[in-house]
N, C-alpha and C positions, 0 to 999 in steps of 0.2 A: 504206564506213562513215555509217552515217547518223548525221546530222545534224540538231536543227532550228533554224531560223535566229531563234528568236523565244525559245530558252533561252539564260540568263543561263551557266550555264554552261558551253556549247558557246561561245558570246562568249566566255569569257577563256582557252578548249583553244585558239583561232582567234588571240588575240591581238587583237581588236576592243575587248575591256575589260585593263586592265592587273590583275595578281596580283603576291603576292610569291611566287615559285614556288619549289618544295621541291623537283619530282622532277619530270620528264616523259619518255618513252619513247615505243614506237612505241603502246601502249595504254593508258595510264596518264598523269595530269596530277595533281600536287599544290600544294596552295596552301596559306597562311595563310588562318583564315578573319578578317576585316572587322568582327567583334564577340566577337572569344574569350570563352570562359566560363572557362579556365585559363592556368595562364602559356603552356604548350605547347598549342596547337590548331591543329591545321590538316586540310583534306580531302583524299579521296583520292577522285577522278572516274575512270570510265572514259572513253577518248574518244567512244565509243562513245557515241550518245543512246540511255539508257535510265532510260525514268520511275522507278520505281521497283522496289525488290526484289520486288512485286508483278508486275511485268512479266519476272522472269529467271526463264530456263529449263535444260533442261539445257547447251542450248548454248553457255553464259556459263560452266558452273562453273570453265575454267580462268581466268575473268578474275575470277572469285573467290576464286580460289587467291592470282593474282599480289596481288591486294591486300591479303588475307589478312596474305598474307608478307613483303610489305614494308610493313608498318605496324609490326612492332615496330623495323624495321634504321630508318626514319627516326625514330619516334618518341626513340630514343635518340640519330639524329644531331642532333633538335632540343632535345636538351636536357630530355628523361625521362630520372631516374633509373632506373637496372639493378635490377630480380626480383630480391627478392622487397619488398624493402625499400621501393623507386621503384616505376615501372609506368606503366600510363596504362590509355586505358577508352576502346575504340571502342567505337561510336551510329552507326546506323542507321536515321531515323525514314523510316515509309511511309505514307503516305495524309494525310489530312486528320487526322483521328482518333490519326495516330503521329502530326503534328507537322512534316510535312515542309512543307515552305515552295519548296524550288525543286524542279521536276521533271524530276530527272534524278538518277539514282542517286549515291549518294554518300555516303561515309564518314566521321565524325567521328572523331579522332584526339587525346585531350585526358589530361594529364599535368601533371606538378611540383608540386609544394609545394602543401598545403594549406595556408586554405583556400581555394576555387576561387570564382570572381563565382559558377558557375549549376554545379549538378551533382554 
């Protein structure tokens, strides 16, 4: 598995930096955002170091599918209200112009009653 020793998210996965874990399995790690924009705001990341969506290839299709099918389950477990009155937002920033700050692929899952701080 590829890991970047200088990546903050790789360090979180390795337990070198503390986080408020939401979920972990052999492929994925999910944790609460340290500066939440919404009442529910957590990130889902692959344990494999992939810098961004711009670096995703066909070999990552099952990993991305796993992230997208896990997001609704964790959103409800973390306090998002059920669809259709409730719901959540999934955001993936890519590159500087896309607002990406940490260069390790990550999916933000945000939800809960509005108004939100941002978004």
